[in-house]
N, C-alpha and C positions, 0 to 999 in steps of 0.2 A: 160340364167339362168341355173345354175347347178341343176341336180336332187338332191332331198333331200337325197337319199341314198348315192350319191357321196359326198355330204357335210359331212355326218357322217363318211364315210370311209376315207376321206381325212383330217380329223380334226387333228390339231396339236396345242400345247400350244404356245401362242404368248407372248413374254416378251419384245418386242420392238415395240413402237407405233409411228406413225407419229404425227405431231403437230395438225392435224385436229381435231376439236372438234366433239362431238356427240350432235346434237341439241335436245332440250327438247322433241320435238314431237316424234322423233325416239326412244329416251330412254323410254318415256312413253308407246310407242307401245310395246317395248320389255317387259316392266314390266306387261302390261295388259296381254300379251300372257303368260308370266311366271306364273302369278297368276291364270291361268286356270289349273295349275298342280293338280294332285291328292293330297288330304289332308285328314288326319284322321278325320272321322266323320263329314266332311265338316266344321270343326272348324276353319281352317286357323290359327293355333297357331304359326305364324311366323310374323316377321317384317323385313323390308329391309331399311337399312340406306344408303342413297346416299351421297357420298363424292365427291364434285366437287371443293370446295374452295381450293386454292393452299396452304394457311396456314394450313388448317386442314389436308391436305395430308402430309405436312411436319411433323406435329405432330403425324400423324398416322404411318409414315414411320418407325421410330425406333421400334415401337411395332411389326413390321413385319420384324425385323432384317435388316432394311434399304435396302430391295429389291427395285431396281430402278423402278419396275413397278408401285408402289404406286404413286410416284410423276410424272412419265412420262405419264401414262395413263390418259385420260381426265376424266374418271369416275372409282371410286372404290365403290363396293357395299358390304356392310356387312350384311349377312343374319343371322338372330337371331331366336332362339327358343323363343317364346313370349306367356306366359300365362297371362301376366299382363292385356292385353286388355280383354281377355275372362273372367278372374276372375271378373273384374269390371262390365262387362255386367251381369254376373250371380248374383252378389250382388244387382245390381239395379233391378233385376227381381225376387227378393225374392227366389233365388236359392243359396244353399251353395256349393261353389266350393271345390273340394277335390283334388287339383292338386299340392300339396306341397310335391311331392315325385319324386323319380328317374324315374319311369315309365313315368311321365308327361314330364320331361325333354327329355327323349328319344323320346317320341311322337313329341314334338316340334322340336327336332333336325331332325327327319325324314322329317317333313313338310318343314323345312327350306332348307334341301338339295334337296328335290324334286323340289321346286320352283327355287332354284339356278340353277340346271341343266337345267330346262326348259328355264329359261332366257338365259343361255349360248347357248343352241341350237337355240333359236330365234335370238340371236345376230350373231351367225355364219352363219345363213341362210341369213343375210343381208350383209355379207362380213366383219363383224367385227371379231376381234380376242379377245380371253379371256385367262385369266390365274387364276387358283385357287391358293390361298395362304393358305397352311396348318398351317401357324404360328398363325392363329386366336385363336385356342384353347390353344396354348402355353402361350399367353399373354392376355387371356380373361379378367382377372381382371383389367389390365391397359386399355384395349379397352372399358370395361364397364365404367370406369371413364371418359375417353376422350369423348365418345359418349353419356354420361349421361343416361345410360340404367338403368331403375328402377328395383326394385325387381321383379322377375318373368321373366326377360329377360336375355338371355345369347347368346353372339355371337358364331356362329357355323362355319362359313366359310366366307372368303372374296374373291371376284372376281374382277379383273381389266378388263376393257373393253375399246377397242379403235380400231382405224384403223391400221392394221398391217403395219410395215415398214420392215418386214422380212418374209421369208418363210422357217423356219428351217426344218431340216429333221424330219420325223415322228419318235417318240420314238417307241421302240419295244413293242410287246404284246406277251404273251404266246400263244401257239396254242389253239384253241377253245377247243380241247379235254382235255386240262389241267384243265379247270375250269368248265366243264359241267359234271354233274352226272345224270344218268337216273334212275328215280324212287327213289332210295336210294343212300346215299353217298358211293362211292367206294374209300377206302383209297389207298394211293399211295405207291407203292413198290419202292425199290431203283432204279430199272430199269426205272420206270415211271419218277422219279425225274431227273435221268440222261437224259432221252429223252426230257422232257419238257423244261429243262433249258439249253440244249446244245446250241441252236441258240443264246440265250441271252448272254451266257458266251463267245461265240466265236466272238461276235461283236467287231469291232475295238474300239468303244467308251468304251465298257465294259473293254476291256483289258487295255485301257488307264487309266480308273479309278483305276484299280488294281495297275498299275505301279506307278501312281502319289501318291497313298497313301501307297506305300511300303507294300502291302498285298499279300497274296498267292492266294486268291480266291475272286471272286466278292461278294460272300456272306459275307466275312469279311469286305468289304467296307460298307455294310449295318449294320452289327452288331457292328463294332468297330469304325466307323466314322460317318455315316449318321444318324443312329437311335440307339444310344447307350443305354444300359440298364439304366445307371445312369441318363441320360437325360429323358428317359421315366418315370422313377420313380419320378423324380423331378417335371416334368410337370403334372404328374398324381395327385400328392399331391396338386398342385396349383389348378387344375381343380376341384378336390373334394371340396376344400375350397370355390371355386367360386360357386359350386352347393349349398353348405350349405348357403353361404352368400345371394344368390339370391332366397332362399326359396324352393329349390327342394330336400332337404334332411331332412325334418321335420318328416317324417314318413317312 
């Protein structure tokens, strides 16, 4: 059995899975461990939608830009910010909930991400592989319809889980000194930026991204191709509408 520290340091995103299923007992064990995660005020304002059914995965796939992990992984978990359950409990106990605002969504989103990451760590400790899908917030409105999420519930992230059929190279990380600030924030000089991003820019895969996209720098791959301003603005508008429709922008 690998040490827990080794599991964390060796982790990598898995996008290809074997055909072996995850039995209900193991999945339930992962979820129990995940739900011990920290949560704001012990409210647990999150819900987790389990998708195993092949037809449901096929319907979910285009909402995640047809990434193969959705249909190939035995399990997809959609983690949601959820004040619907908590609001109903409050009303049943003669307490008036005041969670129809952006702060409450932010609280639920934090809760959902904390439990998601804890489930992922639990899964990896058992030898399973995971992949986060950032597409969840892009098509939140469509996912809401498919998963029949009521008002007060918004999908925050989706994770595929399965037994790995690959061991890809680890992706790079900035040096620790690039992200750590002692006591107060220390802004970055030009020299700092050059130093911290040097290794990332010199990687063969980074240079390949630059060449494939006919760009001059790796930064341009991010700004002009992967995360374009027009896309960010477009999906931001959709997400703000979702927040309004789901009751988080009333005040």
